[in-house]
C-alpha positions as CSV (number, residue, x, y, z in Angstrom):
1,M,51.7,6.3,-56.1
2,T,52.8,2.6,-56.5
3,A,50.0,0.0,-56.6
4,P,49.9,-2.3,-53.6
5,V,51.0,-5.9,-54.3
6,A,48.1,-8.1,-55.3
7,V,47.7,-11.3,-53.3
8,L,45.6,-14.1,-54.1
9,L,44.8,-16.2,-50.9
10,V,43.0,-19.7,-51.4
11,E,42.3,-21.1,-48.0
12,D,39.2,-23.3,-47.2
13,D,39.2,-22.3,-43.5
14,S,37.0,-19.3,-43.2
15,V,38.4,-18.1,-39.9
16,I,42.1,-18.5,-41.0
17,R,41.3,-17.0,-44.4
18,Q,39.7,-13.9,-43.0
19,A,42.5,-13.5,-40.3
20,L,45.2,-13.9,-42.8
21,A,43.5,-11.4,-45.3
22,A,43.2,-8.9,-42.6
23,T,46.8,-9.4,-41.5
24,L,48.0,-9.0,-45.0
25,S,45.8,-5.9,-45.6
26,R,47.4,-4.2,-42.5
27,Y,50.8,-4.7,-44.2
28,G,49.6,-3.1,-47.4
29,Y,48.7,-5.9,-49.6
30,A,45.7,-5.9,-51.6
31,V,44.2,-9.3,-51.0
32,T,41.6,-11.3,-53.0
33,T,40.5,-14.6,-51.3
34,A,38.8,-17.8,-52.3
35,A,37.7,-20.8,-50.5
36,D,38.4,-23.7,-52.9
37,G,41.0,-24.5,-55.6
38,L,38.6,-24.0,-58.8
39,T,37.5,-20.7,-57.7
40,G,41.0,-19.8,-56.9
41,L,42.0,-20.8,-60.4
42,E,39.3,-18.7,-62.0
43,L,40.4,-15.6,-59.9
44,F,44.0,-16.2,-60.9
45,Q,43.1,-16.1,-64.6
46,Q,40.9,-13.0,-64.1
47,T,43.2,-10.9,-61.9
48,Q,46.6,-12.1,-62.4
49,P,47.9,-11.3,-58.9
50,D,51.4,-10.6,-58.1
51,L,51.8,-13.6,-55.7
52,L,49.4,-16.5,-54.7
53,L,49.2,-17.9,-51.1
54,L,47.9,-21.5,-51.4
55,D,46.7,-23.9,-48.8
56,V,47.5,-27.6,-49.6
57,M,44.3,-29.0,-48.4
58,L,41.5,-27.5,-50.4
59,P,38.2,-28.8,-51.7
60,G,37.6,-29.6,-55.5
61,L,41.1,-28.7,-56.7
62,D,43.9,-29.1,-53.8
63,G,46.5,-26.6,-53.7
64,I,49.0,-29.0,-55.3
65,G,46.8,-29.3,-58.4
66,L,46.1,-25.6,-58.4
67,C,50.0,-24.9,-58.4
68,R,50.4,-27.0,-61.2
69,R,47.7,-25.6,-63.3
70,V,49.1,-22.0,-62.6
71,R,52.5,-23.1,-63.4
72,E,51.3,-24.2,-67.0
73,T,51.0,-20.6,-67.9
74,S,52.7,-18.3,-65.4
75,T,55.8,-17.9,-63.3
76,R,54.2,-15.8,-60.8
77,P,55.5,-16.3,-57.1
78,I,53.6,-19.1,-55.2
79,L,53.9,-19.6,-51.5
80,M,52.3,-22.9,-50.1
81,M,50.8,-23.5,-46.7
82,S,50.5,-26.7,-44.9
83,A,49.0,-27.7,-41.8
84,R,51.4,-30.6,-41.4
85,D,55.1,-30.2,-41.4
86,Q,55.6,-33.5,-43.4
87,A,58.1,-34.2,-46.2
88,L,55.3,-35.3,-48.6
89,D,53.4,-32.0,-48.2
90,V,56.6,-29.8,-48.5
91,V,58.1,-31.8,-51.3
92,S,54.9,-32.2,-53.3
93,G,54.5,-28.4,-53.3
94,L,57.8,-27.6,-54.3
95,E,57.8,-30.3,-57.0
96,A,54.5,-28.7,-58.2
97,G,56.4,-25.5,-58.7
98,A,56.0,-23.5,-55.5
99,D,58.7,-21.1,-54.5
100,D,58.4,-21.7,-50.9
101,Y,56.2,-23.0,-48.1
102,V,55.1,-22.0,-44.7
103,T,53.7,-24.5,-41.9
104,K,50.4,-23.8,-40.2
105,P,49.6,-22.3,-37.7
106,V,51.3,-19.5,-39.6
107,D,53.5,-16.9,-37.7
108,T,52.6,-13.6,-39.0
109,S,56.3,-12.3,-39.1
110,V,57.5,-15.5,-40.8
111,L,54.8,-15.5,-43.5
112,V,55.3,-11.5,-44.2
113,A,59.1,-12.3,-44.4
114,R,58.4,-15.3,-46.8
115,I,56.2,-13.1,-49.0
116,R,58.8,-10.2,-49.1
117,S,61.4,-12.9,-50.0
118,V,59.7,-14.4,-52.8
119,L,58.7,-11.0,-54.2
120,R,62.3,-9.8,-54.1
121,R,63.4,-12.7,-56.1
122,A,60.6,-12.0,-58.8
123,G,61.2,-8.4,-59.1
124,H,64.8,-7.4,-58.4
125,H,66.8,-9.9,-60.6
126,Q,68.6,-7.2,-62.7
127,A,70.3,-5.5,-59.7
128,D,71.6,-8.8,-58.7
129,A,72.7,-10.0,-61.9
130,V,76.2,-10.7,-63.1
131,E,77.4,-8.1,-65.8
132,P,79.9,-9.9,-67.8
133,A,82.0,-8.3,-70.5
134,G,81.3,-8.6,-74.2
135,N,77.7,-9.1,-75.2
136,G,76.6,-9.5,-71.6
137,L,75.5,-13.2,-72.1
138,L,76.5,-16.2,-69.8
139,E,77.2,-19.1,-71.9
140,F,77.7,-22.8,-71.0
141,G,77.8,-24.9,-74.1
142,D,74.3,-24.5,-75.5
143,L,72.9,-23.1,-72.1
144,V,72.7,-19.3,-72.7
145,I,71.7,-16.8,-69.9
146,D,70.9,-13.2,-70.6
147,P,70.9,-11.6,-67.1
148,G,69.8,-8.2,-68.4
149,A,66.7,-9.6,-70.3
150,L,66.1,-12.4,-67.8
151,E,66.0,-14.8,-70.5
152,V,67.4,-18.4,-70.8
153,T,67.7,-20.6,-73.8
154,V,69.1,-24.1,-74.4
155,G,69.9,-25.0,-77.7
156,G,68.2,-21.6,-78.9
157,T,65.0,-22.6,-77.4
158,P,63.5,-20.3,-74.6
159,V,63.1,-21.9,-71.3
160,A,60.6,-20.7,-68.9
161,L,61.9,-20.5,-65.3
162,S,60.0,-19.4,-62.2
163,A,61.6,-16.2,-60.4
164,T,63.3,-18.8,-57.8
165,E,64.5,-21.0,-60.4
166,L,66.1,-18.2,-62.3
167,R,67.7,-16.7,-59.2
168,L,69.1,-20.2,-58.4
169,L,70.5,-20.4,-62.0
170,L,72.2,-17.1,-61.7
171,E,73.8,-18.1,-58.4
172,F,75.2,-20.9,-60.0
173,A,76.2,-19.0,-63.2
174,E,78.0,-16.4,-61.1
175,Q,80.4,-19.0,-59.7
176,P,80.6,-21.7,-62.3
177,G,82.4,-24.9,-61.3
178,L,82.4,-23.8,-57.7
179,V,80.6,-26.1,-55.1
180,L,77.8,-24.2,-53.4
181,S,76.4,-25.6,-50.2
182,R,72.7,-25.7,-49.5
183,A,73.3,-23.3,-46.6
184,T,74.7,-20.8,-49.0
185,L,72.0,-21.3,-51.4
186,L,69.3,-21.0,-48.8
187,R,71.0,-17.6,-47.7
188,S,71.4,-16.2,-51.1
189,V,68.4,-17.4,-52.9
190,W,65.8,-17.9,-50.2
191,D,67.0,-15.2,-47.6
192,Y,67.2,-18.0,-44.9
193,G,69.4,-18.2,-42.2
194,W,70.4,-21.4,-40.3
195,D,66.8,-22.5,-39.9
196,G,66.0,-23.1,-43.7
197,D,64.8,-26.4,-44.9
198,S,67.3,-27.8,-47.4
199,R,64.4,-29.8,-49.0
200,V,63.6,-26.5,-50.9
201,V,66.8,-26.4,-52.3
202,D,66.9,-30.0,-53.5
203,T,63.6,-29.9,-55.1
204,C,64.2,-26.7,-56.9
205,V,67.6,-28.0,-58.2
206,Q,65.6,-31.1,-59.6
207,R,63.1,-28.7,-61.1
208,L,65.8,-26.7,-62.8
209,R,67.5,-29.8,-64.0
210,T,64.4,-31.0,-65.8
211,K,64.3,-27.6,-67.8
212,I,67.9,-27.0,-68.5
213,G,69.4,-30.5,-68.6
214,A,70.0,-33.2,-65.9
215,D,73.8,-32.9,-66.4
216,R,74.1,-29.2,-66.0
217,I,74.2,-29.1,-62.2
218,E,76.3,-31.7,-60.6
219,T,75.7,-33.0,-57.1
220,V,78.8,-33.1,-55.0
221,R,77.8,-35.5,-52.3
222,G,78.2,-34.2,-48.8
223,F,78.9,-30.6,-49.9
224,G,76.2,-29.3,-52.5
225,Y,76.0,-28.5,-55.9
226,K,77.9,-26.8,-58.8
227,L,77.3,-25.7,-62.4
228,R,79.4,-27.8,-64.9
229,T,81.5,-25.5,-67.2
């Protein structure tokens, strides 16, 4: 039998924490909870969960800081929760390395859909990857992508990408030189429809640029982005 997906939920509000834990348990997830960021960090280091669900406003170490600490050593999927649908919360979480976010109060169906989406991006890249001829590598100058091994190097140096960053890079690599709109990327990478937040795309592109080179992905104003060949 396949082991249930392990979720670490870090939320300081006891009512919300218990309700979310019970809801996720009913969907088959194995949920561990923490009420503050430092405890959450300790539990992450001890248990290495499959996914982290973090509130932004946490005592001790806030969700943004916790996300950054996790990203120092791990590419596990991170979903942020914010009680305020404000650009600062959203962008700060994404820039810290979060894969996606939801706004509280959390709609159960939306939350579960987002969890499933980030887990798919983390665990099923190989089925979606390009299978080019030859040695199987996608090469763009000194940027080399191995879709089968899910490895990226720049100038021969390995680059650690989160699941979402890797899926985004693969989308660009599948269609090099072609301009991809934010709406297209939201559908293909984040599984969003028309209601997706384009800030997710913009922030993830910026994170990707810092890792593979700022000039690799070109902004086409008014249209979207493309991978330079």
